[in-house]
KEGUSE-674291 format. One record per residue: x, y negated, z of N, C-alpha, C, O in turn; residue number from 1. Coordinates in nm, 2 decimals, always signed. Atoms other than C-alpha are relative to their C-alpha. Example, Ala and Ser with C-alpha at 12.3 -4.5 7.8 and 13.67 -1.06 7.14 Angstrom:
2
(atom (+0.09, +0.12, +0.00), (+1.23, +0.45, +0.78), (+0.09, -0.12, +0.00), (+0.19, -0.12, +0.07), 1)
(atom (-0.09, +0.11, +0.00), (+1.37, +0.11, +0.71), (-0.08, -0.11, +0.08), (-0.03, -0.22, +0.09), 2)
//
This chain:
79
(atom (+0.00, -0.13, +0.06), (-1.28, -1.91, -0.51), (+0.13, +0.07, +0.02), (+0.24, +0.01, +0.01), 1)
(atom (-0.12, -0.07, -0.03), (-1.04, -1.64, -0.42), (+0.07, +0.05, -0.13), (+0.00, +0.08, -0.23), 2)
(atom (-0.08, -0.05, +0.11), (-0.76, -1.54, -0.66), (+0.06, +0.13, +0.03), (+0.08, +0.17, +0.15), 3)
(atom (-0.04, -0.14, -0.01), (-0.64, -1.19, -0.72), (+0.13, +0.02, -0.08), (+0.15, -0.04, -0.19), 4)
(atom (-0.12, -0.03, +0.07), (-0.29, -1.07, -0.81), (+0.00, +0.15, -0.03), (-0.03, +0.24, +0.05), 5)
(atom (-0.03, -0.14, +0.04), (-0.23, -0.75, -1.01), (+0.14, +0.03, +0.03), (+0.23, -0.04, -0.02), 6)
(atom (-0.13, -0.03, -0.05), (+0.07, -0.59, -0.85), (+0.04, +0.14, -0.03), (-0.04, +0.24, -0.01), 7)
(atom (-0.05, -0.14, +0.02), (+0.28, -0.29, -0.95), (+0.09, +0.02, +0.12), (+0.18, -0.06, +0.15), 8)
(atom (-0.07, -0.03, -0.13), (+0.41, -0.13, -0.63), (+0.13, +0.08, -0.03), (+0.14, +0.16, -0.13), 9)
(atom (-0.13, -0.06, +0.01), (+0.77, +0.00, -0.59), (-0.02, +0.14, +0.06), (+0.02, +0.17, +0.18), 10)
(atom (+0.02, -0.13, -0.04), (+0.68, +0.37, -0.56), (+0.02, +0.09, -0.12), (-0.04, +0.07, -0.23), 11)
(atom (-0.04, -0.08, +0.12), (+0.82, +0.65, -0.79), (-0.11, +0.10, -0.04), (-0.10, +0.16, -0.14), 12)
(atom (+0.10, -0.10, +0.03), (+0.50, +0.86, -0.79), (-0.08, -0.04, -0.12), (-0.11, -0.16, -0.14), 13)
(atom (+0.07, +0.03, +0.13), (+0.33, +0.89, -1.13), (-0.15, -0.04, +0.03), (-0.21, -0.11, -0.05), 14)
(atom (+0.14, +0.03, -0.03), (-0.01, +0.87, -0.96), (-0.02, -0.15, +0.03), (-0.14, -0.20, +0.02), 15)
(atom (+0.01, +0.15, -0.03), (+0.06, +0.50, -0.87), (+0.07, -0.08, -0.10), (+0.10, -0.20, -0.07), 16)
(atom (-0.06, +0.07, +0.10), (+0.22, +0.40, -1.19), (-0.10, -0.08, -0.08), (-0.11, -0.07, -0.20), 17)
(atom (+0.10, +0.09, +0.05), (-0.04, +0.13, -1.25), (-0.01, -0.12, +0.09), (+0.03, -0.11, +0.20), 18)
(atom (+0.01, +0.11, -0.09), (-0.12, -0.21, -1.12), (-0.12, +0.01, +0.09), (-0.22, +0.08, +0.06), 19)
(atom (+0.11, +0.00, -0.10), (-0.33, -0.26, -0.81), (-0.03, -0.15, +0.03), (+0.06, -0.23, +0.03), 20)
(atom (+0.04, +0.14, -0.03), (-0.53, -0.57, -0.72), (+0.01, -0.03, +0.15), (-0.03, +0.05, +0.23), 21)
(atom (-0.01, +0.04, -0.14), (-0.46, -0.76, -0.40), (-0.05, -0.15, +0.00), (-0.03, -0.23, -0.09), 22)
(atom (+0.04, +0.14, -0.03), (-0.61, -1.08, -0.26), (+0.12, -0.09, +0.02), (+0.21, -0.04, +0.09), 23)
(atom (-0.10, +0.10, -0.03), (-0.39, -1.39, -0.26), (-0.05, -0.08, +0.12), (-0.15, -0.15, +0.11), 24)
(atom (+0.04, +0.08, -0.11), (-0.41, -1.54, +0.09), (+0.00, -0.15, -0.03), (+0.08, -0.20, -0.11), 25)
(atom (+0.02, +0.14, +0.03), (-0.52, -1.90, +0.09), (+0.13, -0.08, +0.02), (+0.17, -0.17, -0.06), 26)
(atom (-0.12, +0.07, -0.03), (-0.19, -2.02, +0.25), (+0.11, +0.03, -0.10), (+0.22, -0.04, -0.11), 27)
(atom (-0.10, -0.04, +0.10), (+0.01, -1.85, -0.04), (-0.05, -0.04, -0.14), (+0.03, -0.03, -0.24), 28)
(atom (+0.06, +0.02, +0.13), (-0.22, -1.96, -0.32), (+0.08, -0.09, -0.10), (+0.10, -0.06, -0.22), 29)
(atom (-0.08, +0.09, +0.08), (+0.00, -2.25, -0.45), (+0.14, +0.05, -0.02), (+0.22, -0.01, -0.10), 30)
(atom (-0.14, -0.05, +0.00), (+0.32, -2.05, -0.40), (+0.02, +0.12, -0.10), (+0.12, +0.14, -0.16), 31)
(atom (-0.01, -0.13, +0.08), (+0.24, -1.72, -0.59), (+0.01, -0.03, -0.15), (-0.07, -0.11, -0.20), 32)
(atom (-0.02, +0.01, +0.15), (+0.36, -1.69, -0.95), (+0.03, +0.14, -0.05), (+0.08, +0.23, +0.02), 33)
(atom (-0.03, -0.13, +0.07), (+0.38, -1.40, -1.20), (+0.15, +0.02, +0.01), (+0.23, -0.07, -0.02), 34)
(atom (-0.14, -0.04, +0.00), (+0.71, -1.22, -1.16), (+0.06, +0.00, +0.14), (+0.17, +0.05, +0.16), 35)
(atom (-0.05, +0.00, -0.14), (+0.75, -1.27, -0.78), (-0.01, +0.13, +0.06), (-0.10, +0.21, +0.03), 36)
(atom (+0.01, -0.12, -0.08), (+0.82, -0.99, -0.54), (-0.08, -0.04, +0.13), (-0.06, -0.14, +0.18), 37)
(atom (+0.09, +0.03, -0.12), (+0.57, -0.96, -0.25), (+0.00, +0.13, +0.08), (+0.05, +0.24, +0.04), 38)
(atom (+0.03, -0.12, -0.09), (+0.50, -0.72, +0.04), (-0.15, +0.02, +0.01), (-0.22, -0.08, +0.03), 39)
(atom (+0.14, -0.04, +0.00), (+0.17, -0.54, +0.03), (-0.02, +0.12, +0.09), (+0.07, +0.21, +0.09), 40)
(atom (+0.03, -0.13, -0.07), (+0.00, -0.28, +0.25), (-0.05, +0.10, -0.11), (-0.12, +0.06, -0.20), 41)
(atom (+0.03, -0.10, +0.10), (-0.03, +0.04, +0.05), (-0.04, +0.14, +0.06), (+0.02, +0.18, +0.15), 42)
(atom (+0.04, -0.13, -0.04), (-0.21, +0.37, +0.09), (-0.09, +0.00, +0.12), (-0.12, -0.11, +0.18), 43)
(atom (+0.09, -0.01, -0.12), (-0.43, +0.50, +0.37), (+0.06, -0.04, +0.13), (-0.01, -0.09, +0.22), 44)
(atom (-0.07, +0.05, -0.12), (-0.17, +0.42, +0.63), (+0.04, -0.14, +0.00), (+0.10, -0.20, +0.09), 45)
(atom (-0.04, +0.14, +0.01), (-0.12, +0.07, +0.50), (+0.15, -0.03, +0.02), (+0.18, -0.13, +0.08), 46)
(atom (-0.14, +0.02, -0.01), (+0.25, +0.11, +0.48), (+0.04, -0.12, -0.08), (+0.00, -0.13, -0.20), 47)
(atom (-0.04, +0.12, +0.07), (+0.42, -0.21, +0.38), (+0.11, +0.03, -0.10), (+0.21, +0.09, -0.07), 48)
(atom (-0.10, -0.03, +0.10), (+0.60, -0.18, +0.05), (+0.01, -0.13, -0.09), (-0.07, -0.22, -0.09), 49)
(atom (-0.03, +0.11, +0.09), (+0.75, -0.41, -0.21), (-0.08, +0.02, -0.13), (-0.11, +0.13, -0.18), 50)
(atom (+0.07, +0.00, +0.13), (+0.55, -0.50, -0.53), (+0.04, -0.12, -0.08), (+0.10, -0.22, -0.03), 51)
(atom (-0.03, +0.10, +0.09), (+0.58, -0.72, -0.83), (-0.13, -0.05, -0.06), (-0.21, +0.02, -0.11), 52)
(atom (+0.13, +0.06, +0.05), (+0.31, -0.96, -0.95), (+0.01, +0.00, -0.15), (+0.10, -0.06, -0.21), 53)
(atom (+0.00, -0.02, +0.15), (+0.22, -0.88, -1.31), (-0.10, -0.11, -0.06), (-0.08, -0.15, -0.17), 54)
(atom (+0.11, +0.09, +0.05), (-0.09, -1.11, -1.34), (-0.07, -0.06, +0.11), (-0.08, -0.01, +0.22), 55)
(atom (+0.09, +0.06, -0.10), (-0.31, -1.35, -1.15), (-0.13, -0.03, -0.07), (-0.14, -0.08, -0.18), 56)
(atom (+0.13, +0.01, +0.07), (-0.68, -1.35, -1.22), (-0.11, -0.04, +0.11), (-0.08, -0.05, +0.23), 57)
(atom (+0.11, +0.05, -0.08), (-1.02, -1.46, -1.08), (-0.09, +0.12, +0.05), (-0.16, +0.10, +0.15), 58)
(atom (+0.09, -0.11, -0.03), (-1.20, -1.12, -1.07), (+0.07, +0.14, +0.00), (+0.18, +0.15, -0.06), 59)
(atom (-0.05, -0.14, -0.01), (-1.14, -0.75, -0.99), (-0.11, +0.09, -0.03), (-0.22, +0.07, +0.01), 60)
(atom (+0.11, -0.10, +0.03), (-1.33, -0.45, -1.12), (-0.04, +0.07, +0.13), (-0.14, +0.14, +0.13), 61)
(atom (+0.02, -0.07, -0.12), (-1.31, -0.32, -0.76), (-0.08, -0.07, +0.10), (-0.13, -0.02, +0.20), 62)
(atom (+0.08, +0.08, -0.09), (-1.49, -0.60, -0.59), (+0.09, -0.06, +0.12), (+0.17, +0.02, +0.17), 63)
(atom (-0.08, +0.07, -0.10), (-1.34, -0.85, -0.34), (+0.01, +0.07, +0.13), (+0.11, +0.08, +0.19), 64)
(atom (+0.01, -0.06, -0.13), (-1.45, -0.67, -0.03), (+0.08, +0.13, +0.02), (+0.12, +0.17, +0.13), 65)
(atom (-0.08, -0.12, +0.00), (-1.25, -0.36, -0.12), (+0.15, -0.03, -0.01), (+0.23, +0.07, +0.01), 66)
(atom (-0.14, +0.03, +0.03), (-0.92, -0.54, -0.18), (+0.08, -0.04, +0.13), (+0.02, -0.10, +0.23), 67)
(atom (-0.09, +0.03, -0.11), (-0.63, -0.57, +0.07), (+0.07, -0.13, -0.04), (+0.07, -0.17, -0.16), 68)
(atom (-0.07, +0.13, +0.02), (-0.43, -0.90, +0.10), (+0.15, +0.02, -0.01), (+0.21, +0.11, +0.06), 69)
(atom (-0.14, +0.00, +0.00), (-0.07, -0.97, +0.01), (+0.04, -0.04, +0.15), (-0.02, -0.13, +0.21), 70)
(atom (-0.05, +0.03, -0.13), (+0.13, -0.98, +0.34), (+0.10, -0.11, +0.01), (+0.10, -0.19, +0.09), 71)
(atom (-0.11, +0.10, -0.01), (+0.44, -1.18, +0.26), (+0.06, -0.02, -0.14), (+0.04, +0.07, -0.23), 72)
(atom (-0.08, +0.02, +0.12), (+0.65, -1.33, -0.02), (+0.14, +0.04, +0.02), (+0.20, +0.00, +0.13), 73)
(atom (-0.14, -0.03, -0.01), (+0.99, -1.20, -0.08), (+0.08, -0.11, -0.08), (+0.18, -0.16, -0.03), 74)
(atom (-0.07, +0.10, +0.08), (+1.09, -1.45, -0.35), (-0.07, -0.13, +0.02), (-0.19, -0.14, +0.03), 75)
(atom (+0.06, +0.13, +0.00), (+1.04, -1.82, -0.33), (+0.00, -0.07, -0.14), (-0.05, -0.18, -0.16), 76)
(atom (+0.00, +0.04, +0.14), (+1.11, -1.86, -0.70), (-0.01, +0.12, -0.09), (+0.01, +0.23, -0.04), 77)
(atom (+0.00, -0.11, +0.09), (+1.07, -1.65, -1.01), (+0.14, +0.01, -0.07), (+0.19, -0.10, -0.11), 78)
(atom (-0.13, -0.01, +0.06), (+1.40, -1.51, -1.15), (-0.02, +0.05, -0.15), (+0.08, +0.06, -0.21), 79)
//
């Protein structure tokens, strides 16, 4: 079963001042923890930006097929 991370992206726009759901890639599943910084594709152009993991869950209201995946981990530990 795929796990999903709720991520707040580092973008000052009020329209995106909410968490977004991203798939956790299988090779990162055991590494991802709440509070870590990650790189995610964002927006129509899939620009890579930094985000913070707020929550890890099993389901998304948007459906798995519509979710993008986390690209990279910035932190290897939670501070």
